[in-house]
VODRENMI-593335 format. One record per residue (C-alpha): x, y, z; residue in one letter. Coordinates in steps of 0.1 Angstrom, whole numbers, plus 2048, in hexadecimal, padded with zeros to 3 digits. Example, Ala and Ser with C-alpha at 12.3 -4.5 7.8 and 13.67 -1.06 7.14 Angstrom:
residues 2
87B7D384Ea8897F5847s
***
This chain:
residues 127
9E9E9D684mA0BEA6693dA03EB46B5d9F7E9A6CEy9EEEB56E8e9CDEBB6D4d9C2E976D7l9A7E8E6F1p9B4E88714s9A3E6771Ay9B8E556FFv9DCE4D708p9F8E4F6EEa9FDE2F6DAg9E4E136D9l9C2E196E9p9BBE06709r9A0DF46F7t998DF36D2m974DFE6D6l97AE236D0s98EE206B0p976E046A5f958E1A6AAl968E37698l971E2067Ak94EE13678l93EE3667Ai957E42660n94CE26649e927E2F64Dk915E47665p901E3167Cs8EAE2D699r8F6E1D6B9g8E3DFD6B4c8F1DFA691d914DFF69El90EDE36B8l904DCB69Cv922DD5686r93ADD16A3l92CDAE6AAf92EDA5685e952DB1684s95BD986A0g960DB36BBy960DA36DEp93CDA46EBs948DAB70Eg94FDCF705e92FDD66F1l91DDE3710g934E01711a92AE0C6EDv910E266F6y924E34713r943E376FCl92EE476E0l925E636F9r94AE67703v955E686DFl93BE826D8e945E976F7q969E956EAe95CEA16C8r969E826B5l945E7A6A9i926E8E6A5e901E836A6s8DEE8E6A2e8BBE7F6A7w8ACE72686r88AE62680v88DE3F671d874E2E65Aq860E21677s85CE44684g872E406A2a88DE596AAs8B0E4B6ABr8D2E5B6B1r8E9E59692t90EE5D696y928E6967Dw94DE7167Fl959E94685s978EA3675p98AE9E697e97EE7A697g98DE75674s9AEE82681d9ADE6B69Fw9A4E4D68Al9C3E53674l9D9E54694v9C9E346A1w9CCE22680e9F1E2967Fg9F6E1F6A3s9E2DFF69Fi9F4DF667ErA16DFB690dA0ADE66ADt9FEDCB695gA21DC8686rA30DC56A8lA17DAA6B1iA1FD97691eA45D98699rA3ED8C6BDfA28D6F6B0lA43D66696hA5DD646B2rA45D4F6C7cA41D376A9aA66D356A4iA6CD2D6C9vA50D126C9hA5DD036A8dA83D066ADrA8AD126CFgAA1D316C8dA93D526B9pAB6D606B6eAC0D4869BtAA5D54683e
***
């Protein structure tokens, strides 16, 4: 994906404001899921529970932005549940976010390394 003009307007360039959007896209990419299953998988992944209340609202936004798709499916108990899967646009966005998050992770590692040097020795410029 070379042209950032085609990307959804609610996502700024670079790292997302929170990790919830890319995390949801990644989980949905791994396995089409219902909202309640996504909540469990987010929790099991160690995602901060304070943001979990926004999952259903964000799923609607991601669907409006055509990053995910959904349909109602009947489960084994006979209840209708909405199942979400990644759209082609969502796959493209996930790749953009993965690269951005990977780059940010490297920067954070360098920052923490410099912090450790300062705490251990006092001068990051001598390393």
